[in-house]
Each structure stands twice: as structure tokens, then as C-alpha cells.
N, C-alpha and C positions, 0 to 999 in steps of 0.2 A: 598360386603363391607368386607374389611379385618381389623381385629382388633388384636393387640398384647397387652396383659395386663401384661406380665412379660417375662423375659428372664432367662433361667436356663442353666447351663453348660450341655454339652452333656451327661455326666456321670449320671446326675440327671433327665434327661428328662423323662424316662419311669416311674420312681417312681412319679414324679410330675404330669404326665399325668393321671396316675391311681387315684391319690388323687383328682385332679380336676374333672375327670369323675365321681368318686364316690360321690363327693359333688353335682354335677348336678343331678345325679340319685336319690339322697336322698332328693332333693329339691322339690318345688311345681311344678311338671312336667306339669300340665295343664297350669299354668301361664307361664312357660318357652315356651310351645308350642304356646300360644297365642302371646307372644312377638315376637317370630320367624315369625309367620304368619303376624303379623302387620308390621314387618320390611320388609319382602319379598314383601308385597303388597304396601308399601308406595312409591315406586319408580314411580308408575303410577298414583298417587293421588295428588290432590291439598290439601293444608293445611286443609281446612274446612272439607273435606271428611275424611282425615286421623284422625283428632281430634275426629270426630264423631265415627269412627270405634274404636278408642282407648277407648272412653267413653263406647261404647257398650260392648267391650271385658272386660273391668275392672269391669263394673257393673255386668256382667254375672259371673265373677269369684267370686264376693262377696257371691254367693249362694253355693259355693262348701265347702265340708268338710275341704279341706286343708286350705281354707281362715279362717274358724273358728279356726282351730288348730293354724295357724300362729298368728291370732289376740289374742287368749288366751295366747300363749307363749310369745308374745311381751309384753303384759301388765302384765303377771305374771313373767317376767324376766326369762324365761326358754328357752330351746332349743326346737323348734317344731319338731314333727315327722310326716312328710307328707307321705300320702298314694296314691297320685295321684287321689284323688276323690274330 
């Protein structure tokens, strides 16, 4: 699956790439990994099986430290600092 979310001039590409990569690295990496895994496995699954897998993944993520940080930051109107835990 190919996705393009923005287009940047060639001269700005490297700087923008570094910014996006840093944003992903500073994000909830366990959640990112779960989403990638779910997308990769979705091609061979029917809808019911995929939705069950998503439910299981998201339920599991609610017990992580990053979920707690994100939840607190969201309701405290702050920026979360994720640690990949």
C-alpha cells in the first residue's frame, strides 16, 4: 500500500524527511508497530477477523505506559513524551 501525505520541493526533502522521522520516533512506537502489523496482516483476513485483531491490539495498548502518558497529556492539554513502553 503506497500513501503520499504531502509533496515537498526537492531542496526541502531531506529536512522534511528528518522532521517526519523524528516525529515518528518520538511518538508512541508500540502503537505505531501495532498499526503496521495490523495493516500488513489485513490483506489475508476477512473483516470480522481483522476487527477482532484490532480490538485485541488496541485493548492491549491501553495497559502501556505510553497510553497512560498520552491519555494524561490529552486531557491535560499538554504534549505527551512517549518512551516506547
